[in-house]
N, C-alpha and C positions, 0 to 999 in steps of 0.2 A: 405572477404570483407574489402573494403576501407573505414574506416568513420575516417571525419574530426569533432569533435566537439570543438564549440563555447564556451567558457566558462568554465573556470577551478575551479568553485566555488562546492561546495558542489554537489551540483545535476551535474555535466558536472563531476566532480572527481570520484563522483559513476557510470556513467553509463562507462566511460571510464576504472575504474577496472573490470565493469563484463566485456564489448567486449574484452579489450585486455589479460586477462585470458583467455578469450575462443580464440585464437591467432588468434584475427582480427587484420587487420594493422589502428592503432588509432593514428592521432595526433591530440594534445590540442593546441586550440590557446586561447590565453588571453593577455589583454594589463596589466596583472601586471604579469615582471618575477617574482616574488617569486610564484604565482602560479601556471606558467608553471613550474619553478624548482623544487616545490612539485609534481608535476604531472609525469613529466620524473624521480624525484629519488627516489619514491615509486611504478612505475608503469612500465609494458612495454609497453611505447608509447614514440612518438617523440612529443617535443613542439617546437610551437611558440609564440613566445613578440608579440603583434601587435594589430591591431584592426582588429576584424574578418569581419566587410563589408570592409576593403578596397579588390580591386582586386589582388592589389600587393600582399596582406599577403595570401589569398585563392591560389593565384599561387603557394605562396612558398610552401604552407601546402599538395599541391597534388591536391590539386580540379580540376584536368584534366581531370583524372581518377578516382574518388574518386564514393565511390556508393552512397554514403549517407551522408548527414550533417545533424549535430543537432545542434540547433540555441539557447545554454541555458545560455544566458549572461542578467546580472541585467537590460537589458534595452531593452524595446519592440522593441521600433523604430529599435535599433539595430539586432535582431535576425530578425523581417522582411525584413531590407535591405540585411541581407545575403542571406537570401533564397532566393531574387530577383536577388542580383550578381551572384551565385552559380546557378539560374538556364541560367538567361539570357545569359552570358561569361563563363560558362564553361557548361551548360548542365549537371549540376551535377542530375541523376535519382530519389533520395528521399530527398525531404526536410521536415524536423521536427522544428519544431518552440514551443519557450514558450513563452506564451503572458499572462500578469498579467493582464491589464486594463481592466474593466467590456466594458470600451466601443468598443471596439473592438473585442469583443466578442458578444455583444447583436444582438439578431438571425438578424435584421433591416441588419448585415452588412457579414450574412454567405456566403451570395456568393459571398463573396470577393475572397476569398480564395480557390476559384474555376477557376478564371478567370488565365489569363495568367498574368493582368495587376499584380497580386500579387500572384508568383506561392507557397502556400504551401501546402503539401500534409496533413499534421496532425497540429493542430493545440493544445496543450498542456498548460491546463489554472491550475494553481496549486490551484488556490481557490477552484473552481470546484471540483476536485481531494477531495482536504481536506473536502469541506463539503460534498461528497458523503461517506468519509471515518466517518465523524461523524457521520452522519446518520447512517450508519451501526453499529457502537457503539451505537446510542440512539436504534437501532431493538434488541441488543444485550446487554443491559449494565450491564449482570453478566461474562463477559469477557474483556478481557484489547485487543484481537485481533478476527477481523470475516473478512471474506473474501466467496464470493460465487462463485463456479466450476461447469464444466460441466451444463452448461443452466442452473443454478438456483437450480440444485438436489441434491448439496453435496457442505455444508460447511466445512470450516475449521477455527475451535474455537481454540482462545487464552487465559485458563484457570489457573487462580493462584488457588492453590492447599491450602487450610486451613486446619487450625488443625481438624475441623471437618468434614473433608472429609471420608467419610464411606468406602473409597477403598483403604486407604495408606496402606504405607508395603506390598500388593497384586500383585505378578507378573503379569506382562501381559499379561502373556501364558494364566495366570487362569482367567483374568478379559474375557476373550474372551471365555473362558469355563462358566463365571458364567452365562454371559453376551449374550447367545451365538443369540438370536436373534435381538439385537442389532446391527444396520451397522456404526458402530463406531472403528475407528482404532487409537491407538496413535501412531504419526509418528515424534515429537521432544520431548526433555527436557529442557529448561533450567535450571542447579543448579549450585548455587553458580556463576552465572555469564555466566556462560558456557553452547553454544546451542551443542546438539549432538543427532545423532537418534539412541533411543533405541535401544538392545537388547530384544528377549521374555523373556527371566529372569529378568529383570530390574524390579524395584517396583519404586513407587513414593513414595516420601516425603512431608513432611508439609514444603511451601515455596517454592516447583517446579512450574512453571509457564510451562504448556503444553501444545503442538498443537496438536489437535484434531481433523479426516476427518470423519465427519459424512454426512448421507443421511441428508438431509433437513428436512424431515417428522418425523425426531426421534431425532432433534435438543432439544428439552428441555427435552426429557428424557435422556440426554446425558449430558444435564447442571444438571440434578438433580442426576444421580450417584455418579459426582464428586463434589457435597457437591452444586451446585448452585442454587437457586430459580429462574423463570423464572416469576416474577412478572410483570404484563404488566402496561406498560409505562401510565398514566394520567397527569403528572406534569412536567414541563421541566423546566428551567431556563437556561438561556442563558446569558453570562455574557462576552460583545463583541459584539455591531451591526455594526460589518462594512462588506464587504461582504461576507465572509463567517456564522456569524452569521445570516447575513439577509436569504443568500439561505436557511438555513437549516430551519429557522423559516417559510419560503417559503412553503416548501416542506410539514412540519409538519401541515402546516395549509390546507394544501389537503390531509392528510392522512386522512384513512377514522374510525381510531381508535379517530380522536376528541381527540387529546392531548393538554393540557390547556398549555400555551407556556408564559413566560415573558423572554423578551429584556430587559439590562441594558446597556446602553452605556455611557460613559464619553462625548463624543463630542457630544455636541449641534445639529451641522449638522448632523450629521453621526443619531442621533437618530430622528430629523426629518425627515429623508429621511426614515429612516425606517420602522416609523409611517404613513408613507403615504403609503409606498408599502404595508405594511400589515394591513387583515382585521379583523380579530380577535385575533390578536396579543395584549396585551398590551407592549408599549415600556416606560422605564422609563430612564429617564435623571440620571446618576447619577454614584458612581464610585462603580466600583463592590467589591472594598475592604470593604467598608461602612456599617458596620454591620447593622446600619437601614433601606439603600436601602435594604440590603439582606432580610431584615426584611420585608418591603413592597413587597416583590417580590413573600412572601413566600416560603422560601426557606426552611425553616422547615419542608414541608410538601410537596419538590421538590421530584419524584423519581431520575430525574437525574438534574445535574448541569454541563453544558458544558461551560467550560471557553474557548474562542477562541477570545480574544484580541489579539495584534500585538507585545506585549509583555510576553515572554515567565515566566520571576518572578511574572508579576504580575498574568498569568494562575494559577500557584501552589500553590500563597497567596492567590488567590479567592480561588480556590478548598479546601484547608486545612479551608477557612473558614467557607464558606458551609458548609463542612464535620462536622466541630464543630459545626453550628448551627444548624443542623440535616438534611440534607441531605441524603437522601439514599448512590447516588452513585455520585462521581464526574470524569469529564473528563478533561483531560487538553491537549490544544495546546503548543506542547514543539518543537520549531526547533535544540535547544543546543541538542543534544544528551548525551554530560557529564552531561544531568541534570538528566536522565533517571534514574541512579540508585539511586534518592533519589523519585521517586514515591514511592516505598514501606514504608520506614520509614515515611514519611510523609501522609498516608492512602490515599494514591491516585489512584483509583478504577483501570481506564486506560489512555493513552494519546493516541496522534494521533503526528505522526511527517511527514511534510510537504514536506521533503524530500524523505523519504519514499515514500509515496503517489505520488510522483512526477516520479522517480526514476520505481516504478513499470509500470506506465501509459506510459514512455516512452519505454521501454524495452518488453510492450503487440505490440508497431506499428511496431518498430525493427526486432523482431522474429516474421518468416511469416510460409510460407510453411504447416507442419501439427500443428506447436504450437500456440492454441487457446488461450493460457491466460501464464500468467508471473506474478506472486507476488512476492516482494520481504521481507521479512523474519528480523526484527530486524536490525541492522543496518548493512545492504547487508552479514547478517550472511549465508544465506540460501536464496535459493527460492523451489515456489511450482510452478512446471510446467505443464500445461493442453495439453494434446497434440494425434493426432490421430495416431493408429498405420499401416503403410504401410506396405504392401507385402514385403517390401525388409529388413524392419529393422532386427537386427538378435534376439529380443525378437518377433516375432511374430510364433504365434506357439507352443510356451514354456509355462509350468507352473513357475509359477511365483516361487516357491523354487528352479526354473534348471536357474535362468535368474543370470545372473553376474555381476550384481549391487555392486557398493563401497559398503562399510559400513555404509558412510552416506547417502543412497538412502533410502527410503521406497516407494512403491505404496500406497497411501493413500486411494482414490476409484478407481474405474473402470466403465465403462458405455457401456453395450453390448444391442443393440437394442434399444436405448434408455432408457436401465432400469440400474439404479445406485447399485451397491453393494459391499460390504467389501470384500476386496481380504483375501484370503487366500492361503497358501502354494500351496494348490492345482489349483488354478486359472487360467485358460489358458489365454494367451494373442491374439489375433487374429486378423487379418487384418480386420479393419476397428472401433477394438473396441476403445473407448475414456480413457485415463486415466491421474488420476493427481499424480504428484510425487513429495516429497518433497524431497529435495539434498542441502545440505551443501555447502557453495559456491564452494568449491575444489574440488566438485565431478561432475558438473555440465556440463563440457566439457565430460565427461564421459557417462551422462545421453546424451547428444544431438547427440553423436556420438550412442549409442545406438538404438535411434530415426533416427537416418540417419536424422536429420533437418538442423543441422548448415552451410547446405550452400543453405537451400531455405530460402534466405532471400528476403525481396521486390528486 
């Protein structure tokens, strides 16, 4: 597949990294020559310095025979014009645009992207993706990561293991025997900063970050087994009342659980906008780092404090201050991946990486055929791929133990006739089954080959 990626920033670079690693013909376009040079020096891609919306630049990038264009520059307007030019001048079949401005995303304009006047096939909103990620964190506050698969019947949970975890130093094989009725399996372990797919004989240690696939109905029991409580969320404090914080507060207002929510926003304009848009949520105008404001918001009684301002350092410091003031769980929005190692020593329970959420969203729309979902883990270290098994797939008709998966690949869940089960060595993978596979980044091409989906793009 031939893909043009417009924008060589963090999101564009990660998408280029994924697609070029899967033997696609990728060209990166950016008006910053240094970013283009970084992409061409570190990835197997072609690069072109220039404005992505210019027809002559797209022509030189190979738009005349491109299969897809992904417009992910920092300008909404450039992304929209790029898609328009790609459609009108070069007839590019598939066009994806990243749009940030809320005005472009409002429902009143929803038909805009379905007309030839502005031909964008998929609109990706980073703020919408981040808000949804924040809501997932709130739904499972004792995890540092969570995502649903197989129609919501399976979950992947990221769990930090503490000293009081009751199953430390227990081989994973023995865990399966001890909890034979538990539909859960450990598919990934991050230890000392390195992520790997475990072997049955591997043990778990305090400080490990593990990724566990579980049936949704077994998620509470899974968390308890790994030493995490599943306390219901009653009180939430959101620091940052911009588009992300406002979207989260709106969803919490509509929640059946009647969660008590308070929002702290530094900008008076944003605070007034949030107060007008919310009905039951209390909005406080003030600095989320101000201990008096935090006390007024009742942070000492908060089940979770969600820090989603547009400044990473503010989010980190506000999380630390909230935890010091008595908040049970703190979740921070962090754009800079180099700050992530600070989470554990600072006592921050979980973080949201906008780049990862946006990359995962774009990948879901890029891969098609029998691939039903893709989720990027960590700093693009691994992926979870949800796919339906084809009759022509090499794994169809085979037992799990007989499938020649690379070492960095594990099946997390199998869905047969709508029923989700924990895979074992004897589980037979059949045509029509849906499976969720954890794969280290280097092993993704091999997984797609086994699933026979790499050529089945939009």
